[in-house]
C-alpha positions in Angstrom: 43.5 117.1 -5.5 44.9 113.8 -6.4 48.1 114.6 -5.4 47.1 115.8 -2.0 44.9 112.7 -1.6 48.2 110.6 -2.6 50.3 112.5 0.1 47.5 111.8 3.0 47.7 108.1 1.9 51.7 107.9 2.3 51.2 109.9 5.7 48.9 107.3 7.0 50.3 104.3 5.6 53.9 104.9 6.8 52.5 104.6 10.2 50.6 101.3 9.1 53.9 99.7 8.0 56.2 100.8 10.9 53.3 99.2 13.1 52.9 95.8 11.3 55.9 95.6 8.8 54.9 94.3 5.4 51.4 95.6 4.3 49.2 95.8 1.3 50.4 98.8 -0.3 51.4 99.1 -4.2 48.8 96.2 -5.3 45.8 98.0 -3.6 45.9 100.6 -6.1 46.8 98.0 -9.0 43.7 95.9 -8.2 41.0 97.8 -9.9 38.3 95.4 -8.5 39.0 96.9 -5.0 39.2 93.4 -3.4 40.0 92.9 0.1 42.2 89.9 -0.7 45.3 91.9 -1.8 48.9 90.6 -1.7 51.4 92.4 0.6 54.5 94.3 -0.2 57.7 93.9 2.0 58.5 96.8 4.1 61.4 97.7 1.9 59.3 97.7 -1.1 56.6 99.9 0.7 59.3 102.4 1.7 60.8 102.5 -1.8 57.4 103.1 -3.2 56.5 105.8 -0.8 59.6 107.8 -1.9 58.7 107.2 -5.5 55.0 108.5 -4.9 56.4 111.4 -2.6 58.5 112.7 -5.4 55.7 112.6 -7.9 53.4 114.4 -5.3 55.9 117.2 -4.7 56.5 117.6 -8.6 52.5 118.2 -8.9 52.4 120.5 -6.0 55.4 122.7 -7.5 53.4 122.8 -10.6 50.6 124.4 -9.0 52.2 126.4 -5.9 50.9 129.6 -7.1 47.4 128.6 -7.0 45.2 130.6 -5.1 44.6 129.4 -1.7 40.8 129.8 -2.3 40.8 126.6 -4.5 41.1 124.1 -1.4 40.4 126.4 1.6 37.2 125.0 2.5 38.3 121.6 2.4 41.8 121.9 4.0 41.9 122.3 7.7 45.6 122.0 8.0 47.0 124.7 5.8 43.8 126.2 4.3 44.6 126.0 0.7 48.2 127.0 1.0 50.0 124.6 -1.6 53.5 126.1 -0.6 53.1 124.8 2.9 51.7 121.3 1.5 55.1 121.1 -0.3 57.0 121.8 3.1 55.1 119.1 4.7 55.6 116.7 2.0 59.3 117.1 1.9 59.3 116.8 5.8 57.5 113.7 5.6 60.1 112.4 3.1 62.8 113.3 5.5 61.2 111.6 8.4 60.9 108.4 6.3 64.3 108.8 5.0 65.9 109.1 8.5 63.9 106.0 9.5 66.3 104.1 7.2 69.3 105.4 8.7 70.6 101.9 9.9 69.0 99.6 7.2 69.8 101.7 4.1 72.2 104.4 5.2 73.1 105.5 1.5 69.3 105.9 0.5 68.5 107.4 3.6 71.2 110.2 3.3 70.4 110.8 -0.4 66.6 111.1 0.2 67.1 113.2 3.2 69.5 115.6 1.2 66.8 115.9 -1.6 64.0 116.7 1.0 66.0 119.3 2.6 67.1 120.8 -0.6 63.6 121.2 -1.8 62.4 122.8 1.5 61.1 121.5 4.7 59.3 122.8 7.7 61.4 125.4 9.2 59.5 127.3 11.7 56.2 127.1 13.8 54.3 128.9 11.5 54.4 126.0 9.0 53.6 123.2 11.5 50.9 120.6 10.3 48.0 120.8 12.7 44.7 119.5 11.8 42.0 121.5 13.1 38.9 119.4 13.4 35.5 120.5 14.5 36.1 118.5 17.7 39.1 116.9 19.1 38.0 113.6 20.3 41.2 113.1 22.4 39.7 115.4 24.8 36.8 113.0 25.3 39.0 110.1 26.2 41.4 112.3 28.6 38.8 114.8 30.1 35.2 113.3 30.0 35.9 109.5 30.4 39.3 109.6 32.2 40.6 106.6 30.4 44.0 107.8 30.1 46.8 109.7 31.9 50.3 110.7 30.9 53.1 107.9 30.9 55.5 107.6 33.8 58.7 107.8 31.4 58.0 111.3 30.0 57.1 112.7 33.2 60.3 111.3 34.9 62.4 112.8 32.2 60.8 116.2 32.5 60.6 116.2 36.3 64.4 115.4 36.3 65.1 118.3 33.9 62.8 120.6 35.6 61.4 121.3 32.1 59.4 124.4 32.0 57.1 122.9 29.3 55.4 120.6 31.9 53.1 123.5 32.9 51.7 123.9 29.3 51.4 120.0 28.6 50.3 118.3 31.8 48.0 119.1 34.6 49.3 118.1 38.1 47.9 115.4 40.1 47.4 115.3 43.9 48.3 112.4 46.3 48.3 112.8 50.1 47.9 116.4 49.6 50.8 116.9 47.6 50.7 118.3 44.1 53.0 117.6 41.5 53.5 116.0 38.0 52.9 112.3 38.5 53.1 109.7 35.5 51.7 106.2 35.3 53.7 103.3 34.4 52.7 101.3 31.1 51.0 98.2 32.0 49.5 99.4 35.2 45.8 98.1 36.0 44.4 100.4 38.3 41.7 98.9 40.8 40.5 102.5 41.8 39.7 104.6 38.7 38.7 107.7 40.6 42.1 107.6 42.3 44.0 107.2 39.0 42.0 110.1 37.5 43.0 112.5 40.5 46.4 111.5 41.1 48.2 111.1 37.8 48.9 114.0 35.4 46.5 114.4 32.3 47.4 115.8 28.9 46.4 119.6 28.7 43.8 119.2 25.8 40.2 120.5 25.0 37.7 119.9 22.4 39.2 122.8 20.4 42.9 121.7 20.2 44.2 120.9 17.1 45.8 117.5 16.2 49.6 117.4 15.7 50.8 115.8 12.5 54.3 117.3 12.2 56.0 120.2 13.9 59.1 122.3 13.1 60.8 120.8 16.2 60.9 117.3 14.9 62.0 118.3 11.4 65.0 120.3 13.0 65.9 117.3 15.2 65.9 115.0 12.1 68.3 117.6 10.3 70.3 117.5 13.6 70.5 113.5 13.4 71.5 113.9 9.6 74.4 116.2 10.5 75.5 113.9 13.3 75.7 111.0 11.0 76.9 112.3 7.8 77.7 116.1 8.2 79.1 118.5 10.5 78.8 118.0 14.4 78.9 121.8 14.8 75.8 122.0 12.5 74.3 119.0 14.4 74.7 121.0 17.6 73.1 124.1 15.9 70.0 122.2 14.8 69.7 120.5 18.1 69.6 123.6 20.0 67.4 125.4 17.4 65.0 122.5 17.7 64.6 122.9 21.5 64.0 126.6 21.0 61.3 125.9 18.4 59.6 123.4 20.9 59.7 126.0 23.6 58.2 128.5 21.2 55.5 126.2 20.0 54.5 125.4 23.6 54.6 129.1 24.8 57.2 128.3 27.3 60.1 130.4 28.6 63.6 129.5 29.6 64.8 127.8 26.4 68.5 128.9 26.5 69.1 128.1 30.3 67.5 124.6 29.5 69.7 124.2 26.4 72.8 124.9 28.6 72.0 122.7 31.4 74.6 119.9 31.6 73.8 118.9 35.1 70.1 117.7 35.6 69.4 114.0 34.5 66.0 112.3 34.2 64.5 111.6 37.7 63.8 108.1 39.3 60.2 107.2 39.1 58.3 107.4 42.3 54.8 106.1 42.1 52.5 108.4 44.1 50.5 105.3 45.0 53.6 103.4 45.9 53.2 100.2 43.9 55.4 100.8 40.9 58.3 103.0 41.7 61.7 102.4 40.2 64.6 103.4 42.4 67.1 104.0 39.4 66.5 106.4 36.5 66.6 104.7 33.0 68.9 107.3 31.6 71.6 109.7 32.9 71.5 111.7 29.7 71.7 115.5 30.3 70.4 118.4 27.8 73.4 120.2 26.9 75.3 119.2 23.8 78.6 117.4 24.4 81.3 118.7 22.2 83.9 116.1 23.6 81.9 113.2 22.7 84.0 110.8 20.8 81.2 108.4 19.5 77.8 109.2 17.8 75.7 107.7 20.8 76.1 110.3 23.2 74.8 113.3 21.4 72.1 111.0 19.5 70.5 109.9 22.7 70.1 113.7 23.5 68.6 114.2 19.9 66.0 111.3 20.1 65.2 112.2 23.8 64.4 115.8 23.2 62.5 115.0 19.8 60.4 112.7 22.0 59.4 115.5 24.4 58.9 117.7 21.4 56.6 115.6 19.4 54.2 114.7 22.3 51.7 113.2 22.0 52.8 111.4 18.8 52.9 107.9 20.2 53.2 105.9 17.2 56.4 108.1 15.9 57.8 107.9 19.4 57.5 104.0 19.4 59.1 103.8 15.8 62.0 106.0 17.0 62.6 104.0 20.1 62.7 100.8 18.2 65.2 102.3 15.6 67.5 103.8 18.0 67.0 102.5 21.5 66.1 106.0 22.7 64.7 107.1 24.8 65.4 104.6 27.4 62.1 103.5 28.9 60.9 101.6 31.8 59.5 98.3 30.9 55.7 97.5 31.4 54.6 96.7 34.8 52.7 93.6 33.7 54.0 91.5 31.1 50.9 90.1 29.3 52.6 88.7 26.3 52.6 85.1 27.3 56.4 85.0 27.2 56.5 86.4 23.5 58.3 89.5 24.8 61.1 88.6 27.3 60.8 90.4 30.9 62.1 93.8 30.5 61.8 94.0 26.7 59.5 95.9 24.2 57.1 95.1 21.5 58.7 95.4 18.0 55.6 95.3 16.1 51.7 94.3 16.3 50.5 91.1 14.9 48.1 91.2 12.1 44.4 91.2 12.5 42.6 88.0 13.0 40.3 89.0 9.9 43.4 88.8 7.7 43.8 85.2 8.3 40.0 84.7 7.8 39.6 86.7 4.7 42.9 87.1 3.2 44.7 83.7 4.0 46.6 83.1 1.1 48.4 86.6 1.2 48.7 86.9 4.9 50.8 83.8 5.0 53.0 85.4 2.2 53.5 88.4 4.5 54.8 86.4 7.3 57.4 84.9 5.1 58.2 88.4 4.0 58.4 89.4 7.8 61.0 86.8 8.3 59.7 85.7 11.7 56.4 84.8 13.4 53.7 87.0 13.3 54.2 88.2 17.0 55.1 91.3 18.8 58.7 90.1 19.3 59.5 89.8 15.4 61.7 92.8 14.3 60.4 94.3 11.2 62.5 96.1 8.3 63.3 99.4 10.1 
């Protein structure tokens, strides 16, 4: 039980460090007083500590992998007490974190990725990590409140690719009696909410939909990237194509093989149905089919990251982290830059600034954190990964 709790903490906090950079991590546990004024760790320290903790968790889970699922079934809404599946998830999380270090610490990234794969990661959709909650509150945001719509970037890519998964991922919108898949540009400030709700595509989700944590497609794309960087390009292609097939299977879409072989279609230019924020030139010309003739890593890396981005929808935090790490997928800038000049026009946020409460209640340590960050506490400063 303690090992599972530690695993959940790592899964949550790796998102936090990717969002902010240095965070209070190791010293939170060391501080027995449960104080809110805890010192920060550098992001490098956080990552190295997470590897150490994941290894300890995996060791405990292996020691208990023959335990009956009944022991935790009632309190486990992901794998219903199946410890063997939790081992695969833990190793897959280790692989994800390892590949996040591919540029900054390639030797560690490679070694930790190899360990994770050797011990067993998620290989098929039967082992996908989905949280089955009593009620999916995302459905309230999208369906009941109408506060969100699908982004223009992913719709433009998938429209250009004629992607069969659109029909099972998104609703169609209607504008001037024309029904199609329409995305909304980031930064748009709609003046007519009812027009927004009826025009732009919605995520297909209901109150019974599970929350995605990690799927086999993501893990297989990670393995494709590993092979592209440090292994065999032939294996990289195999994993890349298998990952797309896994995504189609997960979504219940047909036509994966034809999609994989498509070397013609490219992302579409964005046409705003309401007409205000159209972009005449697509952000990328990346095709789907693997390029065996590529002489550089970037050609096929862009394919891997782009297709992974589609396959892990709606994991926005993960997509943001990968975009910052690799530069892919190529995205449209926000329509309105409200950073006050902190982010250059056409640029993107690299991190989130720390909450005001930290300056009020943890002032000594927040200033240490900013020094660890190596730049001002704003959205432009690049964090460790």
